[in-house]
C-alpha positions as CSV (number, residue, x, y, z in Angstrom):
1,X,128.7,119.0,-50.3
2,X,127.0,118.2,-53.6
3,X,123.9,117.1,-51.8
4,X,123.7,120.3,-49.8
5,X,124.2,122.4,-52.9
6,X,121.4,120.4,-54.6
7,X,119.0,121.0,-51.7
8,X,119.8,124.7,-51.7
9,X,119.3,125.1,-55.4
10,X,116.1,123.1,-55.3
11,X,114.7,125.3,-52.4
12,X,115.6,128.5,-54.3
13,X,113.8,127.3,-57.4
14,X,110.7,126.3,-55.5
15,X,110.8,129.6,-53.6
16,X,111.3,131.8,-56.7
17,X,109.0,130.0,-59.1
18,X,106.2,128.3,-57.2
19,X,103.8,128.9,-60.1
20,X,106.2,127.3,-62.6
21,X,106.5,124.1,-60.5
22,X,102.7,124.1,-60.0
23,X,102.2,124.4,-63.8
24,X,104.6,121.6,-64.5
25,X,103.9,119.1,-61.6
26,X,100.1,119.4,-61.5
27,X,99.5,118.3,-65.1
28,X,102.1,115.5,-64.7
29,X,100.3,114.3,-61.6
30,X,96.9,114.5,-63.3
31,X,98.3,112.5,-66.2
32,X,99.5,109.8,-63.9
33,X,96.2,109.7,-62.1
34,X,94.3,109.5,-65.4
35,X,96.5,106.6,-66.6
36,X,95.9,104.8,-63.3
37,X,92.1,105.2,-63.6
38,X,92.2,103.8,-67.2
39,X,94.4,100.9,-66.2
40,X,92.1,100.1,-63.2
41,X,89.1,100.1,-65.5
42,X,90.7,97.8,-68.0
43,X,91.9,95.4,-65.3
44,X,88.5,95.4,-63.7
45,X,86.7,94.6,-66.9
46,X,89.2,91.8,-67.7
47,X,88.7,90.3,-64.3
48,X,84.9,90.5,-64.6
49,X,85.1,88.7,-68.0
50,X,87.4,86.0,-66.6
51,X,85.1,85.5,-63.6
52,X,82.1,85.1,-65.9
53,X,84.0,82.7,-68.2
54,X,85.1,80.5,-65.2
55,X,81.5,80.5,-63.9
56,X,80.2,79.3,-67.3
57,X,82.8,76.5,-67.3
58,X,81.8,75.4,-63.8
59,X,78.1,75.3,-64.8
60,X,78.9,73.3,-67.9
61,X,81.0,70.8,-65.8
62,X,78.2,70.4,-63.2
63,X,75.7,69.9,-66.0
64,X,77.8,67.2,-67.6
65,X,78.3,65.5,-64.3
66,X,74.5,65.2,-63.8
67,X,74.1,63.5,-67.2
68,X,73.9,59.7,-67.2
69,X,77.1,58.0,-68.2
70,X,76.8,56.5,-71.7
71,X,76.9,52.7,-71.7
72,X,78.8,50.7,-74.3
73,X,76.8,49.5,-77.3
74,X,78.2,46.0,-76.8
75,X,76.8,44.2,-73.7
76,X,79.3,42.8,-71.2
77,X,78.5,39.2,-72.1
78,X,79.4,39.7,-75.7
79,X,82.7,41.4,-74.8
80,X,83.9,38.4,-72.8
81,X,83.2,36.1,-75.7
82,X,85.3,38.2,-78.1
83,X,88.5,37.7,-76.2
């Protein structure tokens, strides 16, 4: 019964005051859309920066892998005598 009453009252309000609901709902919807656009932009920029950072780290790692490994200053023959 309460549900039916709510539906009837809601229908009457929408029927009597369509301009009022448009004036209230439209700005609210635009606000939600604007917030979504701002959030999307911020997330997109953050993802782009993260992608660039990871790419830089991959390049550095590849560069380090190409370098010759540093040899010990003490030759292997000397190390065996120290023991």
